[in-house]
GUVEXGU-348610 format. One record per atom (N, C-alpha, C, O, CB): residue number from 1; residue in three letters; x negated, y negated, z negated. Coordinates in steps of 0.2 Angstrom, whole numbers, padded with zeros to 4 digits. Glycine has a CB too. Layout:
residues N
- pos/code/c1/c2/c3
- NUM/ala/X/Y/Z
...
***
This chain:
residues 94
- pos/code/c1/c2/c3
- 1/met/0075/-0599/-0440
- 1/met/0078/-0595/-0445
- 1/met/0081/-0589/-0442
- 1/met/0085/-0589/-0437
- 1/met/0083/-0599/-0449
- 2/ser/0079/-0583/-0445
- 2/ser/0082/-0577/-0442
- 2/ser/0087/-0574/-0447
- 2/ser/0088/-0576/-0453
- 2/ser/0076/-0572/-0442
- 3/ser/0091/-0570/-0444
- 3/ser/0097/-0567/-0447
- 3/ser/0094/-0561/-0451
- 3/ser/0089/-0558/-0450
- 3/ser/0102/-0564/-0442
- 4/arg/0098/-0560/-0457
- 4/arg/0096/-0554/-0461
- 4/arg/0097/-0547/-0458
- 4/arg/0092/-0543/-0459
- 4/arg/0100/-0554/-0467
- 5/asn/0102/-0547/-0453
- 5/asn/0103/-0540/-0450
- 5/asn/0100/-0541/-0443
- 5/asn/0101/-0546/-0440
- 5/asn/0110/-0538/-0450
- 6/pro/0097/-0536/-0440
- 6/pro/0095/-0536/-0433
- 6/pro/0101/-0536/-0428
- 6/pro/0107/-0534/-0430
- 6/pro/0091/-0531/-0431
- 7/pro/0101/-0539/-0422
- 7/pro/0106/-0539/-0417
- 7/pro/0108/-0531/-0416
- 7/pro/0104/-0527/-0417
- 7/pro/0104/-0542/-0411
- 8/phe/0115/-0530/-0415
- 8/phe/0117/-0524/-0414
- 8/phe/0113/-0520/-0408
- 8/phe/0112/-0523/-0403
- 8/phe/0125/-0524/-0412
- 9/gly/0112/-0514/-0409
- 9/gly/0108/-0510/-0404
- 9/gly/0100/-0511/-0405
- 9/gly/0097/-0508/-0401
- 9/gly/0110/-0513/-0398
- 10/phe/0098/-0515/-0410
- 10/phe/0091/-0516/-0411
- 10/phe/0089/-0514/-0418
- 10/phe/0092/-0518/-0423
- 10/phe/0088/-0523/-0409
- 11/phe/0085/-0510/-0420
- 11/phe/0082/-0508/-0426
- 11/phe/0075/-0508/-0426
- 11/phe/0072/-0505/-0422
- 11/phe/0085/-0502/-0429
- 12/asp/0071/-0510/-0431
- 12/asp/0064/-0510/-0432
- 12/asp/0062/-0503/-0433
- 12/asp/0066/-0499/-0435
- 12/asp/0061/-0515/-0437
- 13/pro/0056/-0501/-0432
- 13/pro/0053/-0494/-0433
- 13/pro/0055/-0492/-0440
- 13/pro/0056/-0486/-0441
- 13/pro/0046/-0494/-0432
- 14/asp/0054/-0496/-0446
- 14/asp/0056/-0493/-0452
- 14/asp/0063/-0491/-0453
- 14/asp/0065/-0486/-0456
- 14/asp/0054/-0499/-0457
- 15/met/0068/-0495/-0450
- 15/met/0075/-0494/-0450
- 15/met/0076/-0488/-0446
- 15/met/0081/-0484/-0448
- 15/met/0079/-0500/-0448
- 16/leu/0073/-0487/-0441
- 16/leu/0074/-0481/-0437
- 16/leu/0072/-0475/-0441
- 16/leu/0075/-0469/-0440
- 16/leu/0070/-0481/-0430
- 17/ala/0066/-0475/-0444
- 17/ala/0064/-0470/-0448
- 17/ala/0069/-0468/-0454
- 17/ala/0070/-0462/-0456
- 17/ala/0057/-0471/-0451
- 18/thr/0072/-0473/-0457
- 18/thr/0077/-0472/-0462
- 18/thr/0083/-0469/-0460
- 18/thr/0086/-0465/-0463
- 18/thr/0079/-0479/-0465
- 19/leu/0085/-0471/-0454
- 19/leu/0091/-0468/-0450
- 19/leu/0090/-0461/-0449
- 19/leu/0094/-0456/-0450
- 19/leu/0093/-0472/-0444
- 20/glu/0084/-0459/-0447
- 20/glu/0082/-0452/-0445
- 20/glu/0082/-0448/-0452
- 20/glu/0085/-0442/-0452
- 20/glu/0075/-0452/-0442
- 21/arg/0079/-0450/-0457
- 21/arg/0078/-0447/-0463
- 21/arg/0085/-0446/-0466
- 21/arg/0087/-0441/-0469
- 21/arg/0074/-0451/-0468
- 22/thr/0089/-0451/-0466
- 22/thr/0096/-0451/-0468
- 22/thr/0100/-0446/-0465
- 22/thr/0104/-0442/-0468
- 22/thr/0099/-0458/-0468
- 23/phe/0100/-0446/-0458
- 23/phe/0103/-0441/-0454
- 23/phe/0101/-0434/-0456
- 23/phe/0105/-0429/-0457
- 23/phe/0102/-0442/-0446
- 24/asn/0095/-0433/-0456
- 24/asn/0092/-0426/-0458
- 24/asn/0094/-0424/-0465
- 24/asn/0094/-0418/-0466
- 24/asn/0084/-0426/-0457
- 25/ala/0095/-0428/-0470
- 25/ala/0097/-0427/-0477
- 25/ala/0105/-0426/-0477
- 25/ala/0107/-0422/-0481
- 25/ala/0095/-0432/-0481
- 26/thr/0108/-0429/-0472
- 26/thr/0116/-0428/-0473
- 26/thr/0118/-0423/-0469
- 26/thr/0123/-0420/-0470
- 26/thr/0119/-0435/-0470
- 27/trp/0115/-0421/-0463
- 27/trp/0118/-0416/-0459
- 27/trp/0119/-0409/-0462
- 27/trp/0124/-0406/-0461
- 27/trp/0113/-0415/-0453
- 28/pro/0114/-0407/-0466
- 28/pro/0116/-0400/-0470
- 28/pro/0122/-0400/-0474
- 28/pro/0125/-0395/-0475
- 28/pro/0110/-0398/-0474
- 29/val/0124/-0406/-0477
- 29/val/0130/-0406/-0481
- 29/val/0136/-0405/-0476
- 29/val/0140/-0401/-0478
- 29/val/0130/-0413/-0485
- 30/leu/0136/-0409/-0471
- 30/leu/0141/-0408/-0466
- 30/leu/0142/-0401/-0463
- 30/leu/0147/-0398/-0462
- 30/leu/0141/-0413/-0460
- 31/glu/0136/-0399/-0461
- 31/glu/0136/-0392/-0458
- 31/glu/0139/-0387/-0463
- 31/glu/0142/-0382/-0461
- 31/glu/0129/-0390/-0456
- 32/ala/0137/-0387/-0470
- 32/ala/0139/-0383/-0475
- 32/ala/0147/-0383/-0476
- 32/ala/0150/-0378/-0478
- 32/ala/0136/-0384/-0481
- 33/his/0150/-0388/-0474
- 33/his/0157/-0389/-0475
- 33/his/0161/-0387/-0469
- 33/his/0167/-0388/-0468
- 33/his/0159/-0396/-0477
- 34/glu/0158/-0385/-0464
- 34/glu/0161/-0383/-0457
- 34/glu/0161/-0375/-0457
- 34/glu/0156/-0373/-0454
- 34/glu/0158/-0386/-0451
- 35/pro/0166/-0372/-0459
- 35/pro/0166/-0364/-0458
- 35/pro/0165/-0361/-0451
- 35/pro/0162/-0356/-0451
- 35/pro/0172/-0362/-0462
- 36/phe/0168/-0365/-0446
- 36/phe/0168/-0362/-0440
- 36/phe/0164/-0367/-0435
- 36/phe/0168/-0369/-0430
- 36/phe/0175/-0360/-0437
- 37/leu/0158/-0368/-0436
- 37/leu/0154/-0373/-0432
- 37/leu/0152/-0370/-0425
- 37/leu/0147/-0366/-0425
- 37/leu/0149/-0376/-0436
- 38/asp/0155/-0372/-0420
- 38/asp/0153/-0370/-0413
- 38/asp/0149/-0376/-0410
- 38/asp/0148/-0381/-0413
- 38/asp/0159/-0368/-0409
- 39/ser/0146/-0375/-0405
- 39/ser/0141/-0380/-0402
- 39/ser/0145/-0386/-0400
- 39/ser/0142/-0392/-0401
- 39/ser/0138/-0377/-0396
- 40/glu/0151/-0386/-0398
- 40/glu/0155/-0392/-0396
- 40/glu/0156/-0396/-0403
- 40/glu/0156/-0402/-0403
- 40/glu/0162/-0390/-0393
- 41/arg/0159/-0392/-0408
- 41/arg/0160/-0396/-0414
- 41/arg/0154/-0399/-0417
- 41/arg/0154/-0404/-0420
- 41/arg/0164/-0391/-0419
- 42/glu/0148/-0395/-0417
- 42/glu/0142/-0397/-0419
- 42/glu/0140/-0404/-0416
- 42/glu/0138/-0409/-0419
- 42/glu/0136/-0392/-0418
- 43/ala/0140/-0404/-0409
- 43/ala/0139/-0410/-0406
- 43/ala/0143/-0416/-0408
- 43/ala/0141/-0422/-0408
- 43/ala/0139/-0409/-0398
- 44/glu/0150/-0415/-0408
- 44/glu/0154/-0420/-0410
- 44/glu/0153/-0423/-0417
- 44/glu/0153/-0429/-0418
- 44/glu/0162/-0417/-0410
- 45/leu/0151/-0418/-0422
- 45/leu/0150/-0420/-0429
- 45/leu/0143/-0424/-0429
- 45/leu/0143/-0429/-0433
- 45/leu/0150/-0414/-0433
- 46/lys/0138/-0422/-0425
- 46/lys/0132/-0425/-0425
- 46/lys/0133/-0432/-0422
- 46/lys/0130/-0437/-0425
- 46/lys/0127/-0421/-0421
- 47/leu/0137/-0433/-0417
- 47/leu/0138/-0439/-0414
- 47/leu/0141/-0444/-0419
- 47/leu/0140/-0450/-0420
- 47/leu/0142/-0439/-0408
- 48/gly/0146/-0441/-0422
- 48/gly/0150/-0445/-0427
- 48/gly/0146/-0447/-0433
- 48/gly/0146/-0453/-0435
- 48/gly/0156/-0441/-0430
- 49/leu/0141/-0443/-0435
- 49/leu/0137/-0445/-0441
- 49/leu/0132/-0450/-0438
- 49/leu/0131/-0455/-0442
- 49/leu/0132/-0439/-0443
- 50/ser/0129/-0450/-0432
- 50/ser/0125/-0455/-0430
- 50/ser/0128/-0462/-0429
- 50/ser/0126/-0467/-0431
- 50/ser/0122/-0453/-0423
- 51/arg/0134/-0461/-0426
- 51/arg/0138/-0468/-0425
- 51/arg/0140/-0471/-0432
- 51/arg/0140/-0477/-0433
- 51/arg/0145/-0466/-0422
- 52/thr/0142/-0467/-0437
- 52/thr/0143/-0469/-0444
- 52/thr/0137/-0472/-0447
- 52/thr/0138/-0478/-0450
- 52/thr/0146/-0463/-0448
- 53/leu/0131/-0469/-0446
- 53/leu/0125/-0472/-0449
- 53/leu/0124/-0479/-0446
- 53/leu/0122/-0484/-0450
- 53/leu/0120/-0467/-0449
- 54/val/0124/-0479/-0440
- 54/val/0122/-0485/-0436
- 54/val/0127/-0491/-0438
- 54/val/0125/-0497/-0439
- 54/val/0122/-0484/-0428
- 55/ala/0134/-0489/-0439
- 55/ala/0139/-0494/-0441
- 55/ala/0137/-0497/-0448
- 55/ala/0138/-0502/-0449
- 55/ala/0146/-0491/-0440
- 56/leu/0135/-0492/-0452
- 56/leu/0134/-0494/-0459
- 56/leu/0128/-0499/-0459
- 56/leu/0128/-0504/-0463
- 56/leu/0132/-0488/-0463
- 57/val/0123/-0497/-0455
- 57/val/0117/-0502/-0455
- 57/val/0119/-0509/-0452
- 57/val/0117/-0514/-0454
- 57/val/0111/-0499/-0451
- 58/ala/0123/-0509/-0447
- 58/ala/0126/-0515/-0444
- 58/ala/0130/-0519/-0449
- 58/ala/0130/-0525/-0449
- 58/ala/0130/-0513/-0438
- 59/glu/0133/-0515/-0454
- 59/glu/0137/-0519/-0459
- 59/glu/0132/-0521/-0465
- 59/glu/0134/-0524/-0470
- 59/glu/0142/-0514/-0462
- 60/gly/0126/-0519/-0465
- 60/gly/0121/-0522/-0470
- 60/gly/0118/-0517/-0475
- 60/gly/0114/-0518/-0479
- 60/gly/0124/-0527/-0473
- 61/val/0121/-0511/-0474
- 61/val/0118/-0505/-0478
- 61/val/0112/-0503/-0476
- 61/val/0112/-0500/-0470
- 61/val/0124/-0499/-0479
- 62/thr/0106/-0503/-0479
- 62/thr/0100/-0501/-0477
- 62/thr/0096/-0496/-0481
- 62/thr/0091/-0493/-0480
- 62/thr/0095/-0507/-0476
- 63/asp/0099/-0495/-0487
- 63/asp/0096/-0490/-0492
- 63/asp/0098/-0483/-0490
- 63/asp/0104/-0482/-0489
- 63/asp/0098/-0492/-0499
- 64/ala/0093/-0479/-0490
- 64/ala/0095/-0472/-0487
- 64/ala/0100/-0468/-0492
- 64/ala/0104/-0465/-0489
- 64/ala/0088/-0468/-0487
- 65/asp/0099/-0469/-0498
- 65/asp/0104/-0466/-0503
- 65/asp/0111/-0468/-0502
- 65/asp/0116/-0464/-0502
- 65/asp/0102/-0466/-0510
- 66/arg/0111/-0475/-0501
- 66/arg/0118/-0478/-0500
- 66/arg/0121/-0476/-0493
- 66/arg/0127/-0475/-0492
- 66/arg/0118/-0486/-0501
- 67/leu/0117/-0476/-0488
- 67/leu/0119/-0474/-0481
- 67/leu/0122/-0467/-0482
- 67/leu/0127/-0465/-0479
- 67/leu/0113/-0474/-0476
- 68/arg/0118/-0462/-0485
- 68/arg/0120/-0455/-0485
- 68/arg/0127/-0455/-0489
- 68/arg/0132/-0452/-0487
- 68/arg/0115/-0451/-0489
- 69/lys/0127/-0458/-0495
- 69/lys/0134/-0458/-0499
- 69/lys/0140/-0461/-0495
- 69/lys/0145/-0458/-0494
- 69/lys/0133/-0462/-0505
- 70/phe/0139/-0467/-0492
- 70/phe/0144/-0470/-0488
- 70/phe/0146/-0466/-0482
- 70/phe/0152/-0465/-0480
- 70/phe/0142/-0477/-0486
- 71/ala/0141/-0463/-0478
- 71/ala/0142/-0458/-0472
- 71/ala/0147/-0452/-0474
- 71/ala/0151/-0451/-0471
- 71/ala/0136/-0456/-0469
- 72/leu/0145/-0449/-0480
- 72/leu/0149/-0443/-0482
- 72/leu/0156/-0445/-0484
- 72/leu/0160/-0441/-0484
- 72/leu/0145/-0440/-0488
- 73/glu/0157/-0451/-0487
- 73/glu/0163/-0454/-0489
- 73/glu/0168/-0455/-0483
- 73/glu/0174/-0454/-0483
- 73/glu/0163/-0460/-0493
- 74/arg/0164/-0457/-0477
- 74/arg/0168/-0459/-0471
- 74/arg/0170/-0453/-0467
- 74/arg/0175/-0453/-0463
- 74/arg/0164/-0464/-0467
- 75/leu/0165/-0448/-0467
- 75/leu/0166/-0442/-0462
- 75/leu/0171/-0437/-0466
- 75/leu/0169/-0435/-0472
- 75/leu/0160/-0439/-0460
- 76/pro/0175/-0434/-0462
- 76/pro/0180/-0429/-0465
- 76/pro/0176/-0422/-0466
- 76/pro/0172/-0420/-0461
- 76/pro/0186/-0428/-0461
- 77/leu/0176/-0419/-0472
- 77/leu/0173/-0413/-0473
- 77/leu/0178/-0408/-0473
- 77/leu/0183/-0408/-0476
- 77/leu/0169/-0413/-0480
- 78/met/0177/-0403/-0468
- 78/met/0182/-0398/-0467
- 78/met/0185/-0394/-0473
- 78/met/0191/-0392/-0473
- 78/met/0180/-0393/-0462
- 79/ser/0180/-0392/-0477
- 79/ser/0183/-0388/-0483
- 79/ser/0186/-0392/-0489
- 79/ser/0188/-0389/-0494
- 79/ser/0177/-0384/-0486
- 80/gln/0187/-0398/-0488
- 80/gln/0190/-0402/-0493
- 80/gln/0198/-0403/-0490
- 80/gln/0199/-0406/-0485
- 80/gln/0187/-0409/-0494
- 81/ala/0202/-0400/-0494
- 81/ala/0209/-0400/-0492
- 81/ala/0212/-0406/-0495
- 81/ala/0210/-0408/-0501
- 81/ala/0213/-0394/-0494
- 82/pro/0217/-0410/-0492
- 82/pro/0220/-0415/-0495
- 82/pro/0224/-0413/-0502
- 82/pro/0226/-0407/-0502
- 82/pro/0226/-0418/-0491
- 83/ala/0224/-0417/-0507
- 83/ala/0227/-0415/-0513
- 83/ala/0234/-0412/-0513
- 83/ala/0235/-0408/-0517
- 83/ala/0227/-0421/-0518
- 84/ala/0238/-0415/-0508
- 84/ala/0245/-0412/-0508
- 84/ala/0245/-0405/-0505
- 84/ala/0250/-0401/-0507
- 84/ala/0249/-0416/-0503
- 85/ser/0240/-0403/-0502
- 85/ser/0240/-0396/-0499
- 85/ser/0236/-0391/-0503
- 85/ser/0236/-0385/-0502
- 85/ser/0237/-0396/-0492
- 86/lys/0233/-0393/-0509
- 86/lys/0230/-0388/-0513
- 86/lys/0235/-0385/-0517
- 86/lys/0240/-0388/-0520
- 86/lys/0225/-0392/-0518
- 87/pro/0234/-0378/-0518
- 87/pro/0238/-0374/-0522
- 87/pro/0238/-0377/-0530
- 87/pro/0233/-0378/-0532
- 87/pro/0237/-0367/-0522
- 88/thr/0244/-0377/-0533
- 88/thr/0244/-0379/-0540
- 88/thr/0246/-0373/-0544
- 88/thr/0250/-0369/-0542
- 88/thr/0249/-0385/-0541
- 89/ala/0243/-0372/-0550
- 89/ala/0245/-0367/-0554
- 89/ala/0252/-0368/-0558
- 89/ala/0253/-0374/-0560
- 89/ala/0239/-0365/-0560
- 90/lys/0256/-0363/-0558
- 90/lys/0262/-0364/-0562
- 90/lys/0261/-0362/-0569
- 90/lys/0259/-0357/-0570
- 90/lys/0268/-0361/-0558
- 91/leu/0264/-0366/-0573
- 91/leu/0263/-0364/-0580
- 91/leu/0269/-0360/-0582
- 91/leu/0275/-0361/-0580
- 91/leu/0263/-0371/-0585
- 92/gln/0267/-0355/-0586
- 92/gln/0272/-0350/-0588
- 92/gln/0274/-0351/-0595
- 92/gln/0270/-0353/-0599
- 92/gln/0270/-0342/-0587
- 93/pro/0281/-0351/-0597
- 93/pro/0283/-0352/-0604
- 93/pro/0280/-0347/-0608
- 93/pro/0280/-0341/-0606
- 93/pro/0290/-0353/-0604
- 94/thr/0278/-0349/-0614
- 94/thr/0275/-0343/-0619
- 94/thr/0280/-0342/-0624
- 94/thr/0279/-0338/-0628
- 94/thr/0269/-0346/-0622
***
């Protein structure tokens, strides 16, 4: 009887292709949210995306759309400010 998920560090060719497609579909979103992307930050972000995708597959997520969605939820996007730091409009009495 085999396990539903492959052992950590091993993925079949179909899963590797899904990981590659998902990375390629997700990277432009992350890149667009990085206003000052230098080579060091790019490498850091790509490594983070790769590790996140592999971790998600290890958790049992294998659908490309779900992988992309969950990866974007887990990775911080630079242009998204926390709610507390967003400017708020002040209402003026009329």
